[in-house]
Structures are given as C-alpha cells and as structure tokens.
C-alpha positions in Angstrom: 116.2 99.5 83.1 115.4 101.8 85.9 111.6 102.0 86.2 110.1 103.4 89.6 107.0 101.7 91.1 104.4 103.3 92.4 102.2 102.8 95.7 98.9 104.5 96.0 98.0 104.2 99.5 94.9 105.0 101.7 92.4 103.6 98.6 89.3 103.0 100.4 86.5 101.8 97.7 87.0 99.2 95.0 86.3 101.6 92.1 89.8 104.4 93.0 91.8 100.7 93.3 90.6 99.8 90.0 91.5 103.3 88.4 94.9 103.3 89.8 95.7 99.9 88.9 94.5 101.0 85.5 96.4 104.0 85.7 100.2 102.2 86.1 99.9 102.0 89.7 101.7 98.8 90.8 100.7 98.7 94.5 97.4 100.1 95.8 97.6 99.8 99.7 94.3 99.9 102.3 95.1 100.9 106.2 93.5 98.9 108.2 95.1 100.4 111.2 92.6 103.4 112.9 92.9 106.6 111.2 90.5 108.8 108.9 91.6 106.0 105.6 90.7 102.9 108.0 89.1 100.2 105.9 87.1 97.5 107.7 88.8 94.0 106.5 85.7 93.1 104.5 85.8 96.4 102.3 89.7 95.8 102.0 88.8 92.1 100.7 86.4 94.2 98.2 89.2 96.3 97.1 91.5 93.2 96.5 89.2 91.3 94.6 88.2 94.2 92.3 91.9 94.9 91.5 93.2 93.7 87.8 95.5 91.1 88.4 99.7 91.8 88.6 99.4 94.9 90.8 100.3 94.2 94.5 97.2 94.8 97.3 99.1 96.0 100.5 97.7 95.9 103.9 98.7 98.5 106.2 98.5 97.8 110.0 100.3 99.6 113.3 101.4 97.1 115.7 98.3 94.4 115.4 98.6 91.9 117.2 100.4 88.9 114.9 97.7 86.4 114.7 95.6 89.4 113.0 97.6 90.7 110.9 97.7 87.1 109.2 94.0 86.2 110.0 93.0 89.6 107.7 96.1 89.3 104.9 94.5 86.2 104.4 90.6 86.7 104.2 91.4 90.1 102.4 94.1 88.4 99.7 97.2 90.8 100.5 100.1 90.1 98.7 102.1 92.0 101.2 101.4 93.3 104.7 103.0 97.1 105.6 103.9 97.1 109.1 104.4 101.0 110.4 104.6 101.3 113.8 107.2 99.8 116.6 107.2 95.8 114.9 110.2 94.6 116.0 112.9 92.3 113.6 111.4 89.0 115.2 108.0 90.1 114.7 108.4 90.5 111.2 110.0 87.9 110.6 107.3 85.6 112.8 104.5 86.4 110.1 105.5 84.8 107.3 104.1 87.2 105.3 106.0 89.5 102.5 106.4 92.8 104.6 107.1 96.2 103.9 108.4 98.1 106.9 107.3 101.8 107.9 110.7 103.7 108.6 111.0 107.2 110.3 113.6 109.2 108.6 114.8 110.5 111.9 119.0 110.2 110.7 121.0 108.1 109.0 122.2 106.3 111.5 118.1 105.3 112.0 118.2 104.0 108.4 121.2 101.9 108.4 119.6 100.3 111.6 116.8 99.4 109.9 118.0 98.0 106.8 118.4 94.9 109.1 115.5 93.9 109.1 113.8 90.9 107.4 111.5 92.8 105.2 111.3 92.7 101.2 111.7 96.4 101.3 111.8 99.5 103.7 109.4 102.6 103.2 110.9 105.6 104.3 108.4 108.3 105.6 108.5 111.7 107.3 109.1 111.6 111.2 107.0 113.7 113.6 106.5 112.7 116.9 103.4 111.0 117.9 102.4 110.0 114.4 102.8 106.9 111.8 102.5 107.7 108.7 100.1 110.0 106.5 101.6 113.1 107.5 101.5 114.7 103.6 104.6 116.4 104.3 108.3 115.6 103.1 111.4 115.0 105.1 115.0 116.1 104.2 115.4 113.6 101.0 119.5 114.4 101.8 119.2 112.0 104.8 119.2 109.1 101.7 121.5 110.3 99.3 124.3 107.8 98.6 123.2 105.6 101.8 124.1 102.5 100.9 121.2 100.3 102.2 121.2 96.7 100.8 116.9 96.4 101.0 115.2 98.2 98.3 113.2 102.0 99.5 110.3 103.0 99.0 109.9 106.7 99.3 107.2 108.3 101.3 106.4 111.3 103.1 104.8 114.8 101.2 105.0 113.4 97.8 102.7 115.1 94.8 102.6 115.3 91.3 104.6 118.9 91.9 107.8 116.9 93.2 107.7 113.4 92.8 109.9 113.7 89.0 112.1 115.0 91.3 112.5 112.8 93.8 112.6 110.3 91.5 115.4 112.0 89.7 117.3 112.7 93.1 117.0 109.5 94.8 116.1 106.8 92.0 114.2 104.6 95.0 112.7 101.7 94.0 109.6 103.2 94.7 107.3 106.1 95.5 104.2 105.5 98.2 101.7 108.5 98.0 98.1 109.2 99.7 97.4 112.6 100.7 99.5 114.4 97.7 96.8 112.8 95.1 93.7 114.1 97.0 91.2 116.7 97.1 89.1 117.8 100.1 90.1 114.0 101.7 88.9 112.3 98.8 91.6 110.6 96.1 91.5 112.4 93.2 92.2 110.1 90.1 93.3 113.2 87.9 95.8 113.8 90.3 96.5 109.9 90.2 96.9 109.6 86.3 99.5 112.5 86.8 101.3 111.9 89.6 102.3 108.1 88.4 103.4 109.9 84.6 105.4 112.0 86.3 107.3 109.8 88.2 107.2 107.2 85.4 108.3 109.5 82.8 111.3 110.9 84.8 112.4 107.4 85.9 112.7 106.1 82.3 114.8 109.1 81.4 116.6 109.0 84.4 117.6 105.4 82.6 118.9 106.4 79.4 
C-alpha cells in the first residue's frame, strides 16, 4: 500500500516538533544553516529530545564543513542530514551519515544527474537563482512526470494544504516536504500542519487503491 511520507521542515521549538509528530508527520527538519528559520545546535538537540520515537530527526545544512556536520549530527541525535548546497557526491560519501540531497529542479537532465548521488533520497526543490530552498514557490511538476529515477524523491517547493493532494496524486512521490506552506506570519501553525498531513495521507491512501 502506498503511503506518502511527510516532512515538516524549519521547526524551531520542541512543542511544534512534538505536535507535528503526533499529527502524523514522519520526519521533522531543523535548519542549521543561516536564515530566518535557523536554530542553534543546542536548540536542535532539545527539539530532537522532545520528539516521540520512530519519527525521523533531520538536520539541514548548506555547504558546511564535513567535520562540523558530523559533530552536530552526533550531538543533536539526527537520524538523517539534508544537504542543500553544492555538496558533491564525494562529500556525501565521506560523511558516513544517511543523507538527503537537495536538488534544484532546473531541468530533467539536472534531476537525472543527481540520481547518481550516494544518498538515501533526493529532495527536489524549486530553482531560484541565489536561493537554496525555502522559496515558498512551486516549480513545474511536469519535470518529474515519468522520470525514471533510481532514488526515491521527496517533493518540496511551494507545497501547502491546498495543493499537496494534487501533487501526491500526480507524482506519487516517496515523500513531501513543507515549511512556509504551514506558516502564518512566519510561524508554524498547528492547524495548517494537521490539514497538510491529512490531505497528503488521504490522497496517497486512495491512490494506492
């Protein structure tokens, strides 16, 4: 039976992380890179410790030194690290950690090339020059239609409760990733998180039938 995995990203406090997990999120992401949603390693560790078991704890990094990523991942207790910069396949391999690789949806060729990364899954996000995710804007999903990727892919970029069902029904991704689409005035909204999870899960359940 097909059931899409759901990652709530850019979480900044233990209460939101626990609430998202209890609402059915499969993974919670914490951003360690500079930006509006950045948390410190100490904050990320507290979030990880507050989460219930069997929910993946994901640390998001952008072009950070490998030793720093390993050290922070161990300190916080991350299950996976998400690499959202220009990290090479060799860099990913050298970490010795389970990785998700963020890929900008520039073209089908770019996605096919990323399919050779030694990672657990690709996170396909909107391409905007000078940005490395968190754009809040969707891309042309047709880039992914009937694309024979070997790696599982997680769909990101401009998802929200109003379009996630259509995205899941059209592409049947391994997972979906949301941040700004479940925020109000820059803050995570628990009702939006619950609605997003409900709509994504119910569509994937029916799609399986």
